[in-house]
N, C-alpha and C positions, 0 to 999 in steps of 0.2 A: 207584285204578289207577296203574300205572307209566306214565311218559311221558318222552320226550326233550324237554327244555324249553330254548328259546333265552333267554339271559340278557343278552348284550351282543354288539356287533359283533366278530367275529373270535374270540370265546371258544368253547370246546368246549360242545356241548350237554350239559345236565345231566340225569342220570336222577333223576327226582323222583316223589314220590307226589302225585297231584292228584285232585280229586273226580271220581267217575264221572259221565259225562254222563247226563242224565235225558231220556227221550223224552216230550216234551209232545204236545199234540194235533197230529195230522198229521205227526209226526216218528217216526224210528226210530233205533235205536242198533245199530251194526255192530261185532262183535268182529273186530278186524283180524287177518288171517292172513298178508298180505304187503303191503309198502309199498315202492314204488320210490323211489330217491333221484334226483330230477330235478336237472338242471344249475341250474335256477332256485333250488332249495333251497340249493345250494352258494353261489351268488351272494348269496342273501338272508341267509345266516348269516355272510357275510364282512364286511369292514370298510367297504365302500362302499354299504351298504344299511342302512336304519333300520327294523327291525321293532320292534314293541312288546315290551318285556321280558315274558317269560312265554308268548310264542308257541309253539305246538306245530306244527311243520312237517309236511309230508307230504300230497300230493294225488294220488298214484297208488296206488289202494286196492283191495284185495279182502278179502273176509271173509265171515262168516256173520251173519245177523240175530240179534241178542241180545234186543232189546226193541222192542215196537211201541207207539206212543202211540195214544190214542183217535182213531178215524176213519180209521186206515190200513187200506186194503184191497188185496188182490192179493198180499200177502206173508205169510209165516208165519215164526215163530221157527225158526232153523236153516237157512233158505234161503241158499245160497251166492250172493253178489252181487259185482258191481263197483260201486263208488261213485265218481262223477265229482267233478271239482274245483270244483264250484260248488253253491250252494244258493239257490234262489229263495224268494220270499215264501210260495208255496204257495196263494195266493188269487187272483192275477190271471189274466187270460185266457190268457197264455202258459203259466203254470204248470199251469193246468187242462188245457191242450192237450198237456202233456208236453214243453213247450219251456222249461224253467226257465232255460236259459242265456240266454234273451232277456228274462227278467224285468228290469224297470227297477230293482228292488231287489236284484238278484242279489249274492251275497257269495262271495268266493273262499275256498276251504278251505286252511288251512295257512299263511296269510300275515298273521295277526293278527286278522282279523274272526271267523273260525270255526276252532276247534281242529282240527288235522289228524291224520294217521294214524300219526305216530311215537308211538303210544300203544297201549294194549291195546284201547281202545274209541274210536269216533268217532261223532258224531251227524250225521244228514243227513235228507233228505226223500225220499219215494218217487219224485218226479220226477227225482231225481239218481241213482237206483239201477237197475241192470239185472241180472236174474237170469242166472247163469252157465249155459252148457250143461254137461251131465253130464261130458263128456270133458275139460273144461278144468281145468287145475291152478290153484291160487291164485297161484302164481308167474307163470304165463302171464297170468292175469287182471289182475295188477297192471300189465302192459304195455299194457293196452287204452287207457288215457288218452293216453300218448305216441304210440301208433300212430294214434289218431284224429286227432291234430294233423297228422300227415303226410297222412292221407287227406283231411282238410278242406282242406289246402293245395291238393290237386289239384282238389277241388270248386270252390274259389274261383277257381282259374285257368281253369276250364272245360276242363281238359286232355282231349285227344282221342287215341284210338288213332292211331298214325302220326305224331304230333308228337314233336319232340325237345326235350330240356331240359338245363339246367345245374342241378345241385344244389350249392349252396355250403355246405360243411361236411359232415363225415362222422362227426359225433357221433350219438347215438341218434336225434334228430329227423331229421337229414340222411339217415341210413341208412333210416329208416322212409319218408321221402319218396321216396327212390330206389326202394325195394321197391314202393311203391304205383304209381309211374310205370311201372315195368317190368310190374307186374300189369295196368295199364291199357292196355298195348300200345304203349309208347313205341318210336319208331323207333331213337332213340339217347339214352342217358343218360350224361352226363359229370359226374363229381364233382370239385369243386375243394376241395382240402384241403392244409394245410401239413404235417400229420403223415404220414410215410412209412408207418407201421404202419396208420393209418386208411385211407390210400389203398389199401393191399393188401387190407384188409378189404372196402372198397367194391367192388373188382373181384371178389373172391371171392364176394361176395353178389349180384352181378349187374350192376354198372355196366359199360358198354362201355369206359370209360377213367376214370382218376382222375389228375388233374394237380396239380402244385404251382403255384399261381397266381403265385408269384414267378418262375417259369421259363417257364410256358406259359399262354396265354390259353385258358380252358376253352371260351368261345364259338367260338374259332378251331378248337379240337379237334373240336367238333361239326360244324363246316363241313367239316373234313377227312374226317370219317366219312360225311357225308351229302350234301355238296355245297351245303348251306344252313346258315344259322345257327340257333340254338335259338329255338323259338317261346315258350318259357317259361323264366324264371329263378326258382328257388326259393332264397331267402336263409334259411339255417338256422343262421347263426352268432350273430347278435345282438351283435356287437362294434361299437364306434364305427368308422364308415367303411364298414361292410359294405353298408349300404343304397345308398350312392353307387356302390360297386363293382358291386352287382347291376344297378343302372340302366345303368351303363356297358357291361355285357355285353349289354344288351337290344338286340334288332333292331328294325327298322322294323315298326310295328304289333304288336310283341311284348307279352308280359305278364310282369310281375314280381310275385311274391308274397313278402311279408316275413313270415316265420314266426319268425325269431329275436327274442328279447326283449333289448333293449339297455338297460343301466342307466347308460350314459354319454351324453355329448352327441354324438350321431353323425349328426345330420341335416345333410347338406351339399348344396350345389347343384353337381353335377358338370358338368364341361365335356364336352358331348356333341356328336356330329355334328349338323348342321342337318337340318331337314325330317324329324324323326322324332317320332312320337307313341307313347308307351307308356301302358299301364294298369298301375297299381301298387296292389295291395291288401294291407292289413294284416289279419291274422287276427282281431284283437280290437278292438272299440270299446266294451267294457263300461265303465260309469261308473268302476269301480275303477281301470282302467288309464289313464283320461283324465288326461293331464298327469303320470303317474307315471314313465314311461320316456322318456328323451330320444331314443332312436333310432327307435322306431316306435310312439310313443304314439298313442292314438286322439284325433285333433284335429279331428274333423268332416270338412268338405270343404275342401281346400286346393288352389288352383291355383298352379302354379309356372311362370312364363313367363320366358324369356330368349331372346336371339338364337339360342342353340344348341338350345333344347328347349322344347316345349310338353308339360308333364307333368301328368296328372290323377292325383291321389292320392285314391282312394276307399276309405275305411276302413270295413270291414264287420264284421258281428257274427260272433262265433266260434260254431263247432259248427253 
């Protein structure tokens, strides 16, 4: 089959012939119909990331089932499906319960361990596959994975109707988070974004306001709209310093969810007002990310104490 293959940092992906994946017992092969280009793919293919040569990127996937291995039940050849960005072992209690993302041996798709969807075919397991509804297009289905990231952020925040939030970043994940917060009944949603074009898009898609953080404090904008600060800050940027900025926007007893993936050294201890306690949650504590990313890597339980702040960082499992 043909695939887009990573060869070296910063080099263009190469169209190459590679062996077709084979569906072993408990596995299936999907013929790719659409694959999204995630921001993490762009970072991973850049100069500051070290993927194994020969990696096939791509983890936002839709397609049809091409082959089924022995023991696979509940699917048939030709079924239209969304394949998620992880593969579990298929044998543990979590995998058997359909929670493969919690598998202790989970592998990420498209980052070197498992070949991704920038190819004609991709191999996965039934616990990582969901059948598409008849009215959904393959292009729409390929957006399910990034949309789920935003939705999961709301779940991790325990976001409630009537609460207000700041969404940092108006890229695809930020916009998805903004849309889910609006769908969940947010009182006010303010987006913080450097790009004027993206700020306009955020407002057009439902944000109450979008501000340039170099000029305006987004938490202050929420207060001007509602009379109170935001209950939740969603950090959807993933740049060095973004986590500290998100914490700085947090209010007394507020919550901060770190959704952005940072490949730089971005963990700082910000100077914050006294007598404030925040809960900060990272979306992912999978073994693969542990220690891999400087900004919001899963590092177990970490208590940060200073005269300015008592901050509990509780890193939680994705999905």
